[in-house]
C-alpha positions in Angstrom: 1.0 -0.9 -23.7 0.5 2.6 -22.3 1.7 3.6 -18.8 -1.9 3.8 -17.6 -2.7 0.4 -19.0 0.5 -1.2 -17.6 -0.2 0.3 -14.1 -3.8 -1.1 -14.3 -2.5 -4.5 -15.2 0.0 -4.6 -12.4 -2.6 -3.5 -9.9 -4.9 -6.2 -11.0 -2.2 -8.8 -10.5 -1.5 -7.5 -7.0 -5.2 -7.7 -6.1 -5.4 -11.2 -7.5 -2.4 -12.3 -5.6 -3.9 -11.2 -2.3 -7.6 -11.7 -2.7 -7.4 -15.4 -3.7 -5.7 -16.5 -0.4 -8.1 -14.3 1.5 -11.2 -15.8 -0.1 -9.9 -19.3 0.6 -9.2 -18.4 4.3 -12.6 -16.9 4.9 -14.5 -19.7 3.2 -12.4 -22.3 5.1 -13.0 -20.6 8.5 -16.8 -20.5 8.0 -17.2 -23.9 6.3 -17.8 -26.0 9.5 -20.5 -23.6 10.6 -22.6 -23.5 7.4 -26.1 -25.0 7.8 -27.0 -28.4 6.6 -25.5 -31.9 7.0 -21.7 -31.5 7.4 -22.0 -27.8 6.8 -21.8 -28.1 3.0 -25.0 -26.2 2.0 -24.5 -22.9 0.2 -26.0 -19.7 1.4 -27.5 -17.1 -1.0 -25.5 -13.9 -1.0 -26.5 -10.4 -2.3 -24.2 -8.0 -3.9 -23.5 -6.1 -0.7 -22.5 -9.3 1.1 -20.3 -10.3 -1.8 -18.6 -6.9 -1.8 -18.0 -7.2 2.0 -16.5 -10.7 1.5 -14.2 -9.3 -1.2 -13.0 -6.5 1.1 -12.5 -8.9 4.0 -10.7 -11.4 1.6 -8.3 -8.6 0.5 -7.5 -7.7 4.1 -7.1 -11.4 5.1 -4.9 -12.1 2.1 -2.6 -9.1 3.0 -2.6 -10.3 6.6 -1.3 -13.7 5.6 1.7 -12.2 3.9 3.2 -11.2 7.2 3.5 -14.6 8.8 4.4 -16.0 5.4 7.4 -13.7 5.1 8.4 -14.7 8.7 8.2 -18.4 8.0 10.3 -18.0 4.9 12.9 -16.0 6.7 13.0 -18.2 9.8 15.5 -20.8 8.4 17.7 -18.0 7.3 17.8 -16.5 10.8 18.5 -19.9 12.3 21.4 -20.4 10.0 22.9 -17.1 11.2 22.4 -17.9 14.9 23.6 -21.6 14.9 27.3 -22.4 14.6 26.7 -26.1 15.1 26.3 -28.9 12.6 22.6 -28.1 12.5 23.6 -25.2 10.3 24.2 -27.6 7.4 20.7 -29.0 7.7 19.2 -25.6 7.9 21.1 -24.5 4.8 19.3 -27.2 2.9 15.8 -26.0 3.8 16.7 -22.3 3.5 14.3 -20.8 1.1 15.3 -19.7 -2.4 16.7 -16.2 -2.1 17.6 -13.4 -4.4 21.1 -13.4 -3.1 21.6 -17.1 -3.8 20.3 -16.8 -7.3 22.6 -13.9 -8.1 25.6 -15.4 -6.5 25.5 -17.9 -9.4 26.2 -15.0 -11.7 28.7 -13.3 -9.4 31.7 -14.8 -11.2 30.8 -14.3 -14.9 31.6 -17.3 -17.0 29.5 -16.6 -20.1 28.9 -13.5 -22.3 25.4 -13.2 -20.9 26.6 -13.1 -17.3 29.4 -10.6 -18.1 27.0 -8.3 -20.0 24.3 -8.6 -17.2 26.7 -7.4 -14.5 28.0 -4.6 -16.8 24.4 -3.5 -17.3 23.7 -3.6 -13.5 26.9 -1.6 -12.8 26.1 1.0 -15.4 22.4 1.4 -14.7 22.6 1.4 -10.9 26.1 2.7 -10.3 27.2 -0.4 -8.3 30.4 0.2 -6.3 33.4 -2.1 -6.2 32.4 -3.3 -2.8 29.0 -4.6 -4.0 28.0 -7.9 -2.5 30.2 -7.6 0.6 27.1 -7.0 2.7 23.7 -8.7 2.7 21.7 -5.5 2.3 23.4 -4.8 -1.0 21.3 -7.7 -2.5 18.1 -6.3 -1.1 18.9 -2.9 -2.7 19.7 -4.5 -6.1 16.4 -6.5 -5.9 14.4 -3.3 -5.3 16.2 -1.4 -8.0 15.6 -4.1 -10.6 12.0 -4.6 -9.7 11.3 -0.8 -9.8 13.1 -0.6 -13.1 11.1 -3.4 -14.6 7.7 -2.0 -13.4 8.3 1.0 -15.7 9.4 -1.2 -18.6 7.3 -3.0 -21.3 8.1 -6.4 -19.8 5.6 -7.8 -17.3 6.5 -11.5 -16.8 8.6 -10.6 -13.7 5.7 -8.8 -12.0 3.3 -11.6 -13.0 5.4 -14.3 -11.5 6.0 -12.2 -8.4 2.2 -12.1 -8.0 1.8 -15.8 -8.6 4.5 -16.4 -5.9 2.7 -14.1 -3.5 -0.6 -15.9 -4.1 1.0 -19.3 -3.6 2.8 -18.1 -0.5 -0.5 -16.8 0.9 -2.3 -20.0 0.1 0.5 -22.1 1.7 0.1 -20.2 5.0 -3.6 -20.0 4.6 -4.1 -23.8 4.3 -1.6 -24.2 7.2 -3.8 -21.9 9.4 -6.9 -23.9 8.3 -5.2 -27.2 9.1 -4.5 -26.0 12.7 -8.0 -24.5 12.9 -9.7 -27.7 11.9 -7.6 -29.8 14.3 -8.7 -27.5 17.1 -12.3 -27.8 16.1 -12.3 -31.6 15.9 -10.6 -31.7 19.3 -12.5 -29.1 21.3 -15.8 -28.4 19.5 -18.8 -30.2 21.1 -20.3 -32.8 18.7 -18.0 -31.8 15.8 -18.9 -33.0 12.2 -16.1 -35.7 12.3 -16.5 -36.8 8.7 -16.4 -33.4 7.1 -13.6 -32.2 9.3 -11.6 -35.3 8.5 -11.9 -34.5 4.8 -10.9 -30.9 5.2 -8.0 -31.7 7.5 -6.6 -34.0 4.8 -7.3 -31.5 2.1 -5.7 -28.6 4.0 -2.6 -30.5 4.8 -2.2 -31.7 1.3 -2.8 -28.3 -0.3 -0.4 -26.7 2.2 2.4 -29.0 0.9 1.3 -28.4 -2.7 1.4 -24.7 -2.5 4.7 -24.8 -0.6 6.2 -26.4 -3.7 4.4 -24.0 -6.0 5.7 -21.1 -4.0 9.3 -22.1 -4.4 8.8 -22.8 -8.1 7.1 -19.5 -8.8 9.8 -17.7 -6.8 12.6 -19.2 -8.9 10.7 -18.2 -12.1 10.3 -14.7 -10.7 14.0 -14.3 -10.2 14.9 -15.9 -13.5 12.6 -13.6 -15.4 13.8 -10.6 -13.4 17.3 -11.3 -14.6 16.3 -12.0 -18.2 13.9 -9.1 -18.6 16.3 -6.5 -17.2 18.9 -7.8 -19.7 16.4 -7.6 -22.6 15.3 -4.1 -21.5 18.9 -2.8 -21.5 19.4 -4.3 -25.0 16.2 -2.6 -26.1 17.4 0.7 -24.8 20.8 0.3 -26.5 19.3 -0.4 -29.8 16.9 2.5 -29.5 19.7 5.0 -29.0 20.6 7.0 -32.1 23.9 5.9 -33.7 26.6 8.6 -33.5 
C-alpha cells in the first residue's frame, strides 16, 4: 500500500470512529420529538440535510471523546488520591491501561519479550531509568503509535478506531439514558411506552459498549506490541547483509 493510500485508509477509520457515535447521539436526541405515534415516523431528508447531519454527527462524536476520556481516567485519579482500603476496590475497576499491559513485559521471561524490549530500546533510545515515572509510558505509547502509522501494518490503528467508536457509543448511550429519564420525568404528557423502550435499550447498550470498549482496547495494545515487533523484524531482514 502506498503512503497516500495508507493515509487515506487511516483517515477513513478515524472518521468512522467518531461519526458513528455522533449519528447515534443526534438520532437519539431527536427521536422523542419526531412526528407520529410514539415519534417513530421517519422524515424525508434531502442531500443538504444529510450532509448537515453528517457534519453535526462528526462534531458530536468528537465531543463525546472528552467526557469518555475523563470517565476512563477517573478511577485512576481516585486510586492516586485515596490511601484507604477503597483503593483496592478502585484498582479492580481501573481501566485497561497501556502501562499495565507493558508492565507484564517489563521483566522479560521469553525470547519474544526480551527481543521486544531490545527493539524498543534501540528504536527509541530508552534510558536506563525508563518506567520510573508514569509519563514515560505515555511517551512510549505515542512513539509506538507514530511509528506504526508509517508502517505497512494497520491492525493497531484499526483496533484503536474501533476502541474510540465503542468508547464514544458507551458515553453516548449513557447520555441518552439520562436524557430519556429526564424527559419521562419532566416532559408534559411524555410518550411513556416509547421512552420506556429506549431507556431500557440505552442502558443495555451502554453496558454492552463498555464491555466492547475494554475488549477493543486490549486488542489495540496487543496488536501494537505485535506489529511493532514484526515491523522491526521486517526492517532487519531488509537490511543488506555485510
